[in-house]
C-alpha positions as CSV (number, residue, x, y, z in Angstrom):
1,M,43.9,3.4,-12.5
2,T,45.3,2.7,-16.0
3,D,47.2,6.1,-16.0
4,L,48.6,5.3,-12.5
5,A,49.7,1.9,-13.7
6,R,51.4,3.5,-16.8
7,L,53.3,5.9,-14.4
8,M,54.3,2.9,-12.3
9,V,55.6,1.1,-15.4
10,D,57.5,4.2,-16.5
11,R,59.0,4.5,-13.0
12,A,59.9,0.8,-13.0
13,T,62.1,1.2,-16.1
14,V,64.7,3.0,-13.8
15,V,65.5,-0.3,-12.2
16,E,64.2,-2.7,-14.9
17,P,65.3,-1.4,-18.3
18,S,63.7,-4.4,-20.0
19,V,60.3,-3.0,-19.0
20,D,60.8,-0.2,-21.5
21,A,60.0,-2.6,-24.3
22,E,56.6,-3.2,-22.7
23,R,55.4,0.3,-23.2
24,A,54.3,-0.5,-26.7
25,L,52.3,-3.5,-25.4
26,F,50.7,-1.5,-22.5
27,P,47.3,-1.0,-24.2
28,V,47.0,-4.7,-25.1
29,L,48.2,-5.9,-21.7
30,A,45.8,-3.5,-20.0
31,C,42.9,-4.7,-22.1
32,A,43.7,-8.3,-21.2
33,F,44.1,-7.4,-17.6
34,F,40.6,-5.8,-17.4
35,R,39.0,-8.6,-19.4
36,D,40.3,-11.3,-17.1
37,R,42.4,-10.1,-14.2
38,R,43.2,-13.5,-12.8
39,R,44.3,-14.9,-16.1
40,A,46.5,-11.8,-16.8
41,L,48.2,-12.2,-13.5
42,A,48.6,-16.0,-13.9
43,G,50.2,-15.7,-17.3
44,A,50.4,-18.3,-20.0
45,R,51.4,-21.1,-17.6
46,P,48.8,-22.1,-14.9
47,G,49.8,-20.4,-11.7
48,G,52.9,-18.7,-13.2
49,P,53.8,-15.1,-14.2
50,L,53.2,-14.0,-17.8
51,E,56.4,-14.8,-19.7
52,F,57.6,-14.9,-23.2
53,G,60.7,-15.8,-25.2
54,A,62.4,-19.0,-26.3
55,A,65.6,-19.6,-24.3
56,E,65.1,-16.8,-21.8
57,A,61.7,-16.1,-20.2
58,V,61.1,-12.4,-19.6
59,L,58.6,-11.4,-17.0
60,L,56.0,-8.8,-18.1
61,L,55.6,-6.4,-15.3
62,T,52.6,-4.5,-16.8
63,P,49.9,-6.8,-15.5
64,L,51.6,-6.6,-12.0
65,M,51.7,-2.8,-12.2
66,L,48.0,-2.8,-13.1
67,E,47.3,-5.0,-10.1
68,T,49.5,-2.7,-8.0
69,A,47.7,0.4,-9.2
70,R,44.4,-1.3,-8.4
71,V,45.5,-1.9,-4.8
72,V,47.1,1.5,-4.3
73,W,44.1,3.2,-6.0
74,A,41.8,1.5,-3.4
75,Y,44.0,2.7,-0.6
76,L,44.1,6.3,-1.9
77,V,40.4,6.5,-2.5
78,E,39.7,5.1,1.0
79,D,42.1,7.7,2.5
80,A,40.6,10.6,0.5
81,T,37.1,9.6,1.4
82,R,37.9,9.2,5.1
83,R,39.4,12.8,5.0
84,G,36.5,14.2,3.1
85,I,38.5,14.9,0.0
86,S,37.1,14.6,-3.5
87,W,39.7,13.9,-6.1
88,S,40.4,12.2,-9.4
89,G,42.9,10.2,-11.4
90,E,44.6,13.4,-12.3
91,A,45.2,14.0,-8.6
92,A,46.7,10.5,-8.2
93,R,48.9,11.0,-11.2
94,H,50.2,14.3,-9.7
95,L,50.8,12.6,-6.4
96,F,53.0,10.1,-8.2
97,G,55.0,12.8,-9.9
98,D,53.3,13.2,-13.3
99,Q,54.4,16.7,-14.3
100,A,51.5,17.0,-16.8
101,A,48.8,16.4,-14.1
102,S,47.4,19.5,-12.4
103,P,47.8,19.6,-8.6
104,K,44.4,21.1,-8.2
105,M,41.7,18.9,-6.5
106,E,38.3,19.8,-5.3
107,Q,37.9,19.6,-1.6
108,P,35.1,20.8,0.6
109,G,36.1,24.0,2.4
110,D,39.6,24.4,1.2
111,S,41.9,24.0,-1.7
112,T,44.8,22.1,-0.1
113,A,46.2,19.4,-2.4
114,L,46.1,15.8,-1.4
115,A,49.4,14.9,0.0
116,L,50.6,11.7,1.7
117,T,52.7,11.6,4.9
118,V,55.9,9.6,5.1
119,E,54.0,6.9,6.9
120,Q,51.4,6.7,4.1
121,W,54.1,6.5,1.5
122,N,55.7,3.7,3.5
123,H,52.3,2.0,3.4
124,V,52.1,2.4,-0.4
125,H,55.6,1.0,-0.7
126,Q,54.4,-2.0,1.4
127,L,51.4,-2.5,-0.8
128,V,53.5,-2.5,-4.0
129,T,55.9,-5.0,-2.4
130,Q,53.0,-7.2,-1.4
131,V,51.5,-7.4,-4.8
132,L,54.9,-8.0,-6.5
133,T,55.8,-10.8,-4.1
134,G,52.3,-12.2,-3.9
135,P,50.6,-12.5,-7.3
136,G,53.8,-11.5,-9.0
137,K,55.9,-14.2,-7.3
138,L,59.0,-12.0,-7.5
139,P,61.8,-12.4,-5.1
140,A,61.5,-10.0,-2.2
141,S,64.7,-8.1,-3.1
142,R,63.5,-7.4,-6.6
143,A,60.1,-6.4,-5.4
144,V,61.5,-3.9,-2.9
145,L,63.7,-2.4,-5.6
146,L,60.7,-2.0,-7.9
147,A,58.6,-0.6,-5.0
148,D,61.4,1.9,-4.3
149,A,61.3,3.0,-8.0
150,V,57.5,3.3,-8.0
151,V,57.3,5.3,-4.7
152,G,60.4,7.3,-5.4
153,R,61.4,9.8,-2.7
154,G,57.9,9.8,-1.1
155,R,59.2,7.7,1.7
156,L,61.6,10.5,2.5
157,G,58.8,13.0,2.7
158,E,59.8,14.6,-0.7
159,G,57.2,13.1,-3.0
160,P,58.2,10.8,-5.9
161,Q,60.7,12.2,-8.3
162,A,62.0,10.6,-11.4
């Protein structure tokens, strides 16, 4: 799940260049997220997103991408289980366009790689948008733009591409 979230953060930098600065903080933010998910999502202010800075508050997207990865991971595991596919985090990373991940996954009876349909990619896009507008409290337009970056070209039936 952490690797999937890291890929999502990397992909989000396409539309949110300020997220690039969060990469160094990713391990610390991930640790805080797993220690207390609600607090990490709430941020420093009760009920608000995690922000920092004096004059300008900058939203940290890493906790939101970790929550997004948690929700998407649950969906992918449920889908793979329903289809009788055994797979791993490496499979999920490959699905989201990580070139270093191997496409090989263990499946009973055949070696076809896990692939999502356009409808399933649309559902993943919807899940990402829901997390970003729900716990993330982002405006819908910004959430959709980030979801587009995270999902990539999967919604067109081509799989995510950077």
